[in-house]
C-alpha positions as CSV (number, residue, x, y, z in Angstrom):
1,X,105.0,54.2,78.9
2,X,101.8,52.9,80.3
3,X,98.1,54.0,79.1
4,X,98.0,56.4,82.4
5,X,101.0,58.1,81.3
6,X,99.9,58.5,77.6
7,X,96.7,59.9,79.0
8,X,98.1,62.8,80.6
9,X,100.4,63.8,78.2
10,X,97.3,63.7,75.4
11,X,95.5,65.7,78.0
12,X,98.7,68.1,78.4
13,X,99.1,68.2,74.6
14,X,95.5,70.2,75.0
15,X,96.8,72.6,77.4
16,X,98.3,76.3,76.6
17,X,101.7,76.1,76.0
18,X,102.8,78.3,79.6
19,X,100.8,75.4,81.7
20,X,102.6,72.7,79.6
21,X,105.5,74.3,80.6
22,X,104.7,74.7,84.2
23,X,103.6,71.0,84.5
24,X,107.0,69.8,83.2
25,X,108.8,71.8,85.0
26,X,106.6,70.4,88.2
27,X,107.3,66.8,86.5
28,X,110.7,67.1,85.9
29,X,111.7,68.3,89.4
30,X,109.8,65.4,91.1
31,X,111.3,63.0,88.8
32,X,115.0,64.3,90.6
33,X,113.7,64.9,93.4
34,X,112.9,60.7,93.2
35,X,116.1,60.1,92.4
36,X,117.7,62.1,94.8
37,X,115.5,60.3,97.3
38,X,116.3,56.6,95.5
39,X,120.5,57.4,95.8
40,X,119.7,58.2,99.6
41,X,118.2,55.5,100.8
42,X,120.4,53.1,98.4
43,X,123.8,54.3,100.2
44,X,121.6,54.2,103.6
45,X,124.3,52.0,106.0
46,X,122.5,49.1,108.0
47,X,124.1,50.9,111.0
48,X,122.6,54.3,109.8
49,X,119.3,52.3,109.9
50,X,119.8,50.5,112.9
51,X,120.3,54.1,114.6
52,X,117.4,55.3,113.0
53,X,115.3,52.5,114.4
54,X,117.0,52.9,118.1
55,X,116.1,56.6,118.1
56,X,112.7,56.0,117.2
57,X,112.1,53.3,120.0
58,X,113.6,55.9,122.8
59,X,111.1,58.2,121.7
60,X,108.4,56.1,121.8
61,X,109.8,54.9,124.9
62,X,109.8,58.1,126.5
63,X,106.0,59.0,125.1
64,X,107.4,61.6,123.0
65,X,105.2,60.7,120.0
66,X,102.4,62.1,118.7
67,X,99.6,59.5,117.6
68,X,98.9,59.7,113.7
69,X,95.4,60.3,114.1
70,X,96.3,63.9,115.3
71,X,98.5,64.3,112.3
72,X,95.9,63.0,109.7
73,X,92.4,63.3,110.8
74,X,90.3,60.4,109.5
75,X,88.3,62.4,106.9
76,X,91.8,63.7,105.0
77,X,92.8,60.5,105.7
78,X,90.0,59.6,103.5
79,X,90.9,62.2,100.7
80,X,94.0,60.6,99.8
81,X,92.7,58.1,98.5
82,X,90.4,59.7,95.8
83,X,91.8,59.8,92.3
84,X,92.9,63.6,92.8
85,X,95.3,62.8,96.2
86,X,98.8,63.7,94.7
87,X,96.7,67.5,94.2
88,X,95.4,67.5,97.6
89,X,98.8,66.4,99.1
90,X,100.7,69.3,97.0
91,X,97.7,71.7,98.3
92,X,98.6,71.1,101.7
93,X,103.0,71.8,101.1
């Protein structure tokens, strides 16, 4: 276990039981989601990646794109480099 995870668990132990369970449920859901994504990516064939790349190229050529700066203003991108970036990202969903 990493030092960071050990510190997080130590802090979790100081919280009321209900908060511990709520955070534990979110962590477990995140781990399960990550495992599903990993399995999905690992099962994606080269042909599927090629089709996806072709679709993206067609959208770019057609001008059917949105600049990333319009989606994520620079001050918002700066927020993601802060220590509580995960909390910021999750609060937006």
